[in-house]
C-alpha positions in Angstrom: 0.0 0.0 0.0 1.4 3.4 -0.9 1.3 6.3 1.5 -0.9 9.4 0.6 0.5 12.6 2.0 -1.7 14.3 4.5 -2.5 18.0 4.8 -2.0 17.7 8.6 1.7 17.3 8.0 2.0 21.0 7.2 0.3 21.9 10.4 2.7 19.7 12.4 5.7 21.1 10.6 4.7 24.6 11.4 4.1 23.7 15.1 7.5 22.0 15.3 9.1 25.1 13.9 8.0 27.1 17.0 7.3 24.7 19.9 9.7 22.4 21.7 7.0 19.7 22.0 4.1 18.9 19.6 1.5 16.3 20.8 -0.5 14.7 18.0 -3.7 13.2 19.5 -6.6 11.4 18.0 -8.8 8.3 18.1 -7.4 4.9 17.4 -6.9 3.9 13.8 -7.1 7.4 12.2 -3.6 7.2 10.8 -1.4 9.0 13.4 1.4 6.3 13.3 1.1 6.0 9.5 1.6 9.8 9.1 4.6 9.8 11.5 6.4 6.9 9.9 5.7 7.6 6.3 5.4 11.4 5.6 8.6 12.9 4.1 8.4 15.8 6.6 9.2 13.5 9.5 11.6 10.9 8.0 14.7 12.7 9.3 13.5 12.5 12.9 14.5 9.6 15.2 11.4 7.4 15.8 10.5 5.4 18.9 7.3 3.3 18.6 6.0 2.3 22.0 4.1 -0.6 20.5 7.4 -2.4 20.7 7.9 -3.8 24.3 11.7 -3.6 24.1 11.6 0.0 23.2 9.0 0.7 25.8 11.1 -1.1 28.4 14.3 0.9 27.6 12.5 4.2 27.7 10.7 3.3 30.9 14.0 2.1 32.5 16.0 5.3 31.8 14.1 7.9 30.0 16.6 10.7 30.7 19.4 8.8 29.0 17.5 8.6 25.8 15.7 12.0 25.9 18.7 14.1 26.9 20.6 13.0 23.8 17.7 13.4 21.4 17.8 16.1 18.9 14.5 15.6 17.0 12.7 12.6 18.4 9.2 11.2 17.6 7.6 9.1 20.3 4.6 7.2 18.9 2.0 5.9 21.4 3.5 8.1 24.1 0.5 7.5 26.4 1.8 4.0 27.1 4.4 5.5 29.5 2.9 8.1 31.8 6.4 9.1 33.2 7.6 10.0 29.8 5.8 13.4 30.0 7.6 14.4 33.2 10.9 13.3 31.6 10.2 15.3 28.4 9.3 18.4 30.6 12.7 18.1 32.4 14.6 17.9 29.1 12.7 20.8 27.5 13.2 23.0 30.6 17.0 22.6 30.0 16.8 23.2 26.2 13.7 24.8 24.7 14.7 24.4 21.0 11.7 24.1 18.8 11.0 20.7 17.3 12.7 18.6 19.9 9.8 16.2 20.6 6.8 15.0 18.5 4.6 12.8 20.7 1.6 10.9 19.5 -1.2 9.1 21.3 -4.8 8.5 21.9 -7.1 11.5 22.4 -6.4 11.4 26.1 -6.2 14.7 28.0 -3.5 13.1 30.2 -1.1 13.5 27.3 -0.6 17.2 28.3 -0.6 16.6 32.1 2.5 16.7 34.1 3.3 20.3 33.1 4.0 19.8 29.4 1.0 22.0 28.4 2.1 24.8 30.8 4.4 27.6 30.1 4.7 27.2 26.4 6.3 23.8 26.3 3.8 22.0 24.2 1.0 22.4 21.7 -1.6 19.7 21.0 -2.6 19.0 17.4 -5.8 16.9 17.3 -6.4 14.6 14.4 -9.8 14.6 12.9 -11.0 12.7 9.9 -10.8 15.8 7.6 -7.3 16.6 8.7 -6.1 13.3 7.2 -7.4 14.4 3.8 -5.0 13.1 1.2 -3.1 15.1 -1.3 -0.2 17.4 -0.7 -1.5 21.0 -0.7 2.0 22.1 -1.5 1.5 20.5 -4.9 -2.2 20.9 -5.5 -4.2 23.9 -4.6 -8.0 24.5 -4.6 -9.3 21.1 -3.3 -9.3 21.4 0.5 -12.4 21.2 2.5 -13.8 18.5 4.7 -14.0 14.9 3.6 -17.7 13.9 3.2 -19.0 10.4 3.8 -19.9 10.0 0.2 -16.3 10.7 -0.8 -15.1 7.7 1.1 -14.2 4.8 -1.2 -11.1 2.7 -1.6 -8.0 5.0 -1.3 -4.6 3.3 -0.8 -2.7 4.7 2.0 -5.7 5.6 4.3 -6.6 3.8 7.5 -9.1 0.9 7.0 -12.1 2.9 8.2 -11.4 5.6 5.6 -10.4 3.2 2.8 -13.3 0.9 2.9 -14.1 -1.3 -0.1 -17.7 -1.9 -1.1 -21.0 -0.2 -0.3 -21.3 -1.9 3.1 -18.0 -0.7 4.3 -18.4 2.7 2.7 -21.7 3.2 4.6 -20.0 2.1 7.8 -17.2 4.7 7.2 -19.9 7.3 6.5 -21.5 6.6 9.8 -18.2 6.7 11.5 -17.3 10.1 10.0 -20.7 11.5 10.7 -20.3 10.4 14.3 -17.0 12.2 14.6 -18.5 15.4 13.2 -21.4 15.5 15.6 
């Protein structure tokens, strides 16, 4: 499956240009991990996925050793280690360079607890279905707008709920999208 660039990548790039910590939040299966692993804007960043138990164990054991040396680090599924937010706060308080950390996780308000959201350390960027709209706006102008349920069909590179095949799946995706909007 090929990756479809997301408009949200530009928002994240802008936020990383001014904030030391950017927190990408959203429901499960909306494409956060896919975006972070595959978008050209983030390929140069170091990536730690906390779905991997060994990575999670190393980070839990000695977060400061990993975070202190990080220049541009993406931590996917950051909500899996609550202590990570306090460790990121300590590191950012020593060095507030923009773009140091890009954290992602479920739409859990706890992602900004522990002082990250205070004093200009972090900004939260929520993922909604429309923000994952495909197409790179740097290359094509004029489309934009929200994705509508009737626009949902099979589109390679989208999460399963947004790339449903067949009328039954498409109507399920429409219901899901309409539920998110309301």
